[in-house]
C-alpha positions as CSV (number, residue, x, y, z in Angstrom):
1,M,140.0,93.3,99.6
2,S,138.1,92.8,95.9
3,G,137.1,89.3,94.7
4,L,135.5,88.7,97.7
5,S,131.9,87.5,97.7
6,G,130.1,87.4,100.9
7,G,127.4,84.6,102.1
8,H,129.8,81.9,103.0
9,H,129.8,78.7,105.2
10,L,133.4,78.0,106.3
11,D,135.0,75.4,108.2
12,L,138.6,75.2,109.1
13,L,140.1,71.6,108.6
14,E,143.3,71.1,110.3
15,G,145.7,68.2,109.1
16,G,144.0,65.0,107.9
17,R,142.3,63.8,111.0
18,D,139.5,66.7,110.4
19,F,140.1,66.9,106.5
20,F,139.6,63.5,105.4
21,P,136.4,62.1,107.5
22,A,134.7,65.5,106.5
23,L,135.7,65.1,102.4
24,V,134.5,61.2,102.4
25,Q,131.0,62.1,104.3
26,A,130.4,64.8,101.8
27,I,131.4,62.2,99.1
28,D,129.4,59.5,100.3
29,E,126.2,61.9,100.4
30,A,126.9,63.0,96.8
31,K,123.8,62.6,94.4
32,Q,125.0,64.4,91.3
33,E,129.0,64.6,90.6
34,V,132.3,64.8,92.5
35,R,135.5,66.4,91.1
36,L,138.5,66.3,92.8
37,E,142.1,67.5,91.8
38,T,145.2,66.6,93.6
39,Y,149.0,66.3,93.8
40,I,149.2,63.2,95.6
41,F,146.8,60.5,95.6
42,D,148.6,58.0,97.8
43,L,146.5,54.7,98.3
44,S,147.7,54.2,102.0
45,G,145.6,54.5,104.9
46,A,143.4,57.8,104.5
47,G,143.9,57.6,101.1
48,S,142.1,54.3,100.3
49,R,139.2,55.6,102.1
50,V,138.9,58.5,100.5
51,A,139.3,56.0,96.7
52,E,137.0,54.0,98.0
53,A,134.2,56.4,98.9
54,L,135.0,57.9,95.5
55,E,134.5,54.0,94.1
56,R,131.3,53.6,95.9
57,A,129.7,57.2,94.3
58,A,130.5,56.0,90.9
59,T,128.8,52.7,91.4
60,R,125.6,54.4,92.3
61,S,125.6,56.2,89.3
62,V,127.3,59.7,90.2
63,A,129.9,61.3,88.4
64,V,132.8,61.0,89.8
65,F,136.1,63.1,88.0
66,L,139.7,62.5,89.3
67,V,142.9,64.3,88.3
68,M,146.1,63.8,89.6
69,D,149.4,65.6,89.0
70,G,151.9,62.9,87.2
71,V,155.0,64.2,89.6
72,G,152.9,64.0,92.7
73,T,151.2,60.6,91.2
74,P,153.8,59.2,88.4
75,N,150.5,56.4,88.2
76,L,148.0,54.6,90.0
77,P,148.6,50.9,91.4
78,A,147.2,48.6,88.7
79,Q,144.8,46.8,91.6
80,W,143.2,51.1,91.7
81,A,143.1,51.2,88.3
82,Q,140.8,48.5,87.3
83,R,138.8,49.3,90.8
84,F,138.1,52.4,89.6
85,D,137.2,51.9,85.7
86,A,135.1,49.1,86.9
87,A,132.8,51.3,89.1
88,G,133.1,54.4,86.2
89,V,135.1,56.7,88.2
90,Q,136.8,59.2,85.4
91,W,140.2,59.9,86.9
92,R,143.2,61.9,84.7
93,I,147.3,61.9,85.4
94,F,148.0,65.4,84.0
95,S,151.3,65.6,82.5
96,P,152.8,62.6,82.6
97,L,156.6,62.9,82.7
98,G,157.6,60.7,80.2
99,S,160.7,59.1,79.4
100,L,162.6,62.0,79.9
101,G,161.1,63.0,83.1
102,L,162.3,66.9,84.7
103,L,164.9,67.5,82.1
104,I,162.7,69.1,80.2
105,P,161.9,72.5,82.0
106,S,158.2,73.1,80.3
107,R,157.4,69.7,82.6
108,W,157.6,71.6,85.7
109,R,154.7,73.2,85.2
110,R,152.5,71.1,87.5
111,L,149.1,70.5,89.1
112,H,149.7,71.6,92.5
113,R,146.0,72.6,93.9
114,K,143.7,70.8,96.0
115,L,140.2,71.0,95.2
116,C,137.1,69.2,95.2
117,V,133.4,69.9,94.9
118,V,130.3,68.0,95.7
119,D,127.0,68.2,93.9
120,G,128.0,71.8,93.0
121,R,127.3,72.5,96.8
122,H,130.2,72.0,99.0
123,A,133.9,72.5,98.0
124,F,136.9,72.0,99.7
125,C,140.4,74.2,99.2
126,G,143.6,73.9,101.1
127,G,147.3,72.1,101.3
128,I,146.2,68.7,102.1
129,N,147.1,66.1,99.8
130,V,145.2,62.7,99.7
131,L,148.0,61.3,101.5
132,D,148.0,59.9,104.9
133,D,149.0,62.0,107.8
134,L,151.8,59.7,109.3
135,H,152.8,58.3,105.9
136,D,155.7,60.2,103.6
137,P,156.4,58.6,100.3
138,N,159.8,59.6,100.5
139,H,160.4,59.4,104.5
140,G,158.4,56.4,105.6
141,A,156.2,56.5,108.7
142,L,156.2,59.5,110.7
143,E,156.0,59.8,114.6
144,A,153.3,63.1,114.5
145,P,151.0,64.4,112.1
146,R,151.9,66.7,108.7
147,F,150.8,70.4,110.1
148,D,148.5,71.6,107.0
149,F,145.2,73.0,106.7
150,A,142.3,72.5,104.4
151,V,138.8,74.5,104.1
152,R,135.0,73.2,103.5
153,A,132.8,76.2,102.2
154,D,129.8,76.4,101.4
155,G,128.1,79.7,99.4
156,P,129.1,81.4,96.3
157,L,133.4,80.4,95.7
158,V,131.5,76.7,94.9
159,Q,130.6,77.7,91.6
160,D,133.9,79.5,91.0
161,I,135.6,76.2,92.0
162,H,133.3,73.9,90.0
163,H,134.0,76.4,87.1
164,A,137.8,76.1,87.1
165,L,137.6,72.3,87.6
166,V,135.4,71.9,84.9
167,L,137.4,73.9,82.6
168,F,140.9,72.1,83.7
169,W,139.4,68.9,83.2
170,A,138.1,70.5,79.6
171,R,141.5,71.6,78.8
172,M,142.9,67.6,78.7
173,E,140.0,66.2,77.0
174,V,141.0,68.4,74.7
175,G,144.8,67.5,74.8
176,R,143.9,63.9,74.6
177,T,142.2,64.2,71.7
178,V,144.0,66.5,69.3
179,R,146.8,63.2,70.5
180,Q,144.2,60.8,69.1
181,T,142.6,62.2,66.5
182,D,142.0,65.9,65.0
183,L,141.5,69.6,66.4
184,H,137.9,69.5,64.7
185,A,136.9,66.3,67.1
186,A,139.0,68.2,70.2
187,W,136.3,71.4,70.0
188,Q,133.5,68.9,69.9
189,S,134.7,67.4,72.8
190,V,135.3,70.5,74.6
191,Q,131.7,71.9,74.0
192,E,130.5,68.4,75.2
193,V,132.7,68.9,78.8
194,V,131.7,72.3,79.3
195,A,128.3,72.1,78.2
196,V,127.7,69.1,80.6
197,G,130.0,70.0,83.4
198,I,129.2,74.0,84.3
199,Q,125.6,73.5,86.1
200,P,123.9,76.0,88.6
201,P,124.8,74.7,91.6
202,L,122.1,73.2,94.3
203,P,121.1,75.7,96.9
204,A,123.0,75.7,100.0
205,E,122.9,73.6,102.7
206,V,124.4,73.4,106.3
207,K,125.4,70.0,107.3
208,P,127.0,69.5,110.8
209,T,130.6,69.1,111.1
210,R,133.0,68.3,114.4
211,N,132.4,71.8,115.1
212,G,128.7,71.1,115.2
213,L,127.6,73.7,112.2
214,L,129.7,75.6,109.9
215,S,130.3,79.0,110.1
216,E,127.4,81.6,109.6
217,A,126.6,82.6,106.2
218,R,128.3,86.0,106.6
219,A,131.7,85.0,105.8
220,R,133.4,86.7,102.8
221,A,135.9,84.7,100.6
222,G,136.9,83.8,97.2
223,L,139.0,81.6,94.8
224,V,142.3,83.0,93.8
225,L,144.0,80.7,91.1
226,R,147.2,80.9,89.7
227,D,147.7,79.6,86.6
228,N,150.5,80.3,83.2
229,L,147.9,82.3,81.1
230,R,145.6,85.0,83.0
231,N,146.4,84.5,86.4
232,R,150.2,83.8,86.7
233,T,150.8,86.4,89.6
234,R,147.2,86.6,91.2
235,I,148.2,84.2,94.4
236,E,151.3,86.7,95.1
237,R,149.9,90.2,94.4
238,S,147.3,88.8,97.0
239,Y,149.9,88.6,99.5
240,R,151.5,91.5,98.8
241,Q,148.3,93.9,98.8
242,A,147.3,92.0,102.5
243,I,151.0,92.8,103.4
244,G,150.7,96.6,102.4
245,E,147.6,97.2,104.1
246,A,148.6,95.2,107.7
247,R,148.7,97.6,110.7
248,T,148.9,95.7,113.8
249,E,150.0,91.3,112.7
250,I,151.0,89.3,110.1
251,I,151.5,85.7,110.4
252,I,152.6,83.4,107.9
253,A,152.6,79.6,107.9
254,N,154.6,78.4,104.6
255,A,156.1,75.0,103.9
256,Y,158.5,76.1,101.0
257,F,159.6,79.6,101.3
258,L,161.8,81.5,99.3
259,P,159.6,84.5,98.6
260,G,160.7,86.8,95.6
261,A,162.3,90.5,95.9
262,K,158.5,92.2,95.9
263,L,157.0,90.0,98.6
264,R,160.4,90.0,100.8
265,K,160.2,93.9,100.2
266,A,156.9,94.1,101.8
267,L,157.3,91.6,104.8
268,I,160.8,94.3,105.2
269,H,158.6,97.4,105.2
270,A,155.7,96.2,107.0
271,A,158.1,94.8,109.8
272,K,159.6,98.7,109.6
273,R,156.3,100.4,109.9
274,G,155.8,98.3,113.0
275,V,153.9,95.6,112.0
276,R,155.0,92.6,114.0
277,V,155.5,90.1,111.6
278,R,155.8,86.2,112.2
279,L,156.7,83.4,110.1
280,L,156.4,80.0,110.5
281,L,158.6,78.0,108.4
282,Q,160.0,74.3,107.9
283,G,162.5,73.4,110.4
284,R,162.4,69.6,109.0
285,Y,164.8,68.8,106.6
286,E,162.7,67.5,103.4
287,Y,163.9,67.9,100.1
288,F,167.0,69.5,100.1
289,M,166.6,72.4,97.2
290,Q,163.3,73.4,99.2
291,Y,165.3,73.7,103.1
292,H,168.7,74.7,101.6
293,A,167.6,77.6,99.3
294,A,165.5,79.5,101.2
295,R,168.1,79.8,104.0
296,P,169.9,82.9,102.7
297,V,166.7,85.4,102.6
298,Y,166.5,84.4,106.2
299,G,169.4,87.2,107.0
300,L,167.7,90.5,105.6
301,L,164.4,89.4,107.0
302,L,165.5,88.8,110.9
303,A,167.8,92.5,110.7
304,A,164.8,94.0,109.7
305,G,163.0,92.4,113.1
306,V,160.9,89.8,111.2
307,E,160.4,86.7,114.1
308,I,161.3,83.2,112.2
309,T,159.8,80.1,113.7
310,E,161.3,76.9,112.5
311,Y,158.2,73.7,113.0
312,S,160.1,70.4,113.9
313,T,157.7,68.6,115.5
314,S,157.2,66.8,112.2
315,F,156.5,68.2,108.7
316,L,155.3,71.6,108.4
317,H,152.9,71.4,104.9
318,A,150.8,74.2,105.5
319,K,150.2,77.5,103.2
320,V,148.0,80.0,105.3
321,A,148.1,83.1,106.8
322,V,146.6,85.9,109.1
323,I,146.5,89.7,108.9
324,D,145.6,92.2,111.4
325,G,142.7,89.2,112.8
326,R,140.8,89.6,110.1
327,W,142.0,88.7,106.8
328,A,143.5,85.3,106.5
329,T,144.1,82.5,103.6
330,V,144.3,79.0,103.0
331,G,145.3,76.9,100.2
332,S,148.2,75.3,98.2
333,S,150.7,77.9,97.5
334,N,154.0,77.6,99.0
335,L,155.9,80.7,98.8
336,D,158.9,79.9,96.6
337,P,159.3,80.0,92.6
338,L,158.1,76.5,91.8
339,S,154.4,77.2,93.1
340,L,154.6,81.5,92.3
341,L,155.8,80.9,88.6
342,L,155.4,77.4,87.6
343,A,152.4,75.4,89.7
344,R,148.6,75.6,89.1
345,E,147.8,76.5,92.3
346,A,144.3,77.3,94.4
347,N,144.0,79.6,97.8
348,I,140.8,80.8,99.4
349,Q,140.9,84.2,100.9
350,V,138.5,85.0,103.7
351,E,137.2,88.6,105.4
352,D,136.1,86.6,108.6
353,V,137.0,87.7,112.1
354,A,135.6,84.6,113.8
355,F,137.6,82.5,111.0
356,A,140.2,84.5,111.3
357,A,140.7,83.7,114.6
358,D,140.2,80.3,114.7
359,L,143.2,79.9,112.6
360,H,145.2,82.5,114.5
361,A,144.7,80.3,117.6
362,R,146.0,77.3,115.5
363,L,149.4,79.0,114.4
364,E,150.2,80.8,118.2
365,R,149.6,77.2,118.9
366,A,151.9,75.5,116.6
367,I,154.5,78.0,117.5
368,A,154.5,78.3,121.0
369,E,154.6,74.3,121.0
370,D,155.7,73.1,118.2
371,G,158.4,75.4,116.5
372,R,161.6,76.6,117.7
373,R,162.7,80.4,117.4
374,V,165.6,81.3,115.3
375,D,168.3,83.3,116.9
376,P,170.0,86.0,115.0
377,A,172.9,85.3,116.0
378,D,172.8,81.5,115.6
379,Y,171.9,82.3,112.3
380,A,174.5,84.4,111.2
381,N,177.2,81.9,113.0
382,R,176.1,79.1,111.7
383,P,178.7,76.5,110.1
384,W,180.2,76.7,107.1
385,R,179.1,73.7,105.6
386,M,175.7,75.0,106.0
387,R,176.7,78.0,104.0
388,V,178.1,76.7,101.5
389,R,174.9,74.3,101.5
390,D,172.8,77.1,101.4
391,R,174.4,79.2,98.7
392,V,174.4,76.3,96.0
393,A,170.7,75.7,96.4
394,F,170.1,79.1,96.4
395,G,171.7,79.6,93.0
396,L,170.4,75.9,91.4
397,M,166.9,77.5,91.9
398,R,168.0,80.4,90.4
399,L,169.3,78.8,87.3
400,A,166.3,76.4,87.3
401,L,164.1,79.6,86.6
402,F,166.5,80.9,84.4
403,L,165.8,77.7,82.0
404,T,162.0,78.2,82.4
405,G,162.9,81.9,80.8
406,K,160.6,82.7,84.8
407,R,162.5,85.9,86.3
408,Y,162.1,86.0,90.2
């Protein structure tokens, strides 16, 4: 695959049990700078430990920059806003909804990526929000943790992630300055932010993890971003290219799965040429649109021989894939219109047999122990009320995309 570079240490982190201790440790060891972007920053449980680590870092004069999305995190509790301000944490909420909320289609463009860079040396990328695994803002306490992944990376792509975080912060500062002052001041502001923020990364350093050491510095990896400008289709194209090159096996775990026509065709063609295609999808009801809109596409995939398993032990939140035991991706992008056409997303692509084998084993275990295989006959005979809800949700999704001017 193009766009990948060698020399990376990679550590696959499963759920909050792996991710939050690694993230807090990295922040506590920061000497110069911490930059963190997340969709949800919830101050319950593990989230409070991350917030405390950011506060500690800022108190010891580390530059701390935090960005949260205005839908995932409409506001911070007043107590934490005051604590962050007192410590010197620089925090922003991206695109607050305002009085009209999501009635304005342009506000459907959200910040959904989950990225962190510490001292230009260590980076985190994945699908895990700053949200305790056993707590859900809409459903309360969970009996089992969410199924999700992130990657801790040391190596060349850290600079790419750092660059993306700095530029996004600068873009937000320009918007604030324009609203408050004038265009000239805004340009001066962005020049200052970029000049200060983009620094060469420090030499890579191997740190202990729960598995011992990070992988040897041999993995090929790269950052794939999606935005509403130059990179509008990069993540979907990366999936389609990898699927098109598959020869033996494709495993995709994705929380909100409603692929467009090109991606559906790629999966169907792969299955028809003899590739074993397995999908691990959301089996628990979370949101009406995401749950029901996905079901109408099951039929075509099942008819082509694609195996679909629904994860039901807890909420599936993963956005990962393994292809032919060598290519893998871990990130924030679901395979649905919101992620692929509207939201800012970030995935890491990896070419490394050991990393792919690790992710493959975890997905195999989830399919065997926590999944329910979708039977084509049961799907075809599902109750008519279910079919109506599926079609209504699918139609509403298409209408929403039409209102935004997107084609899917």
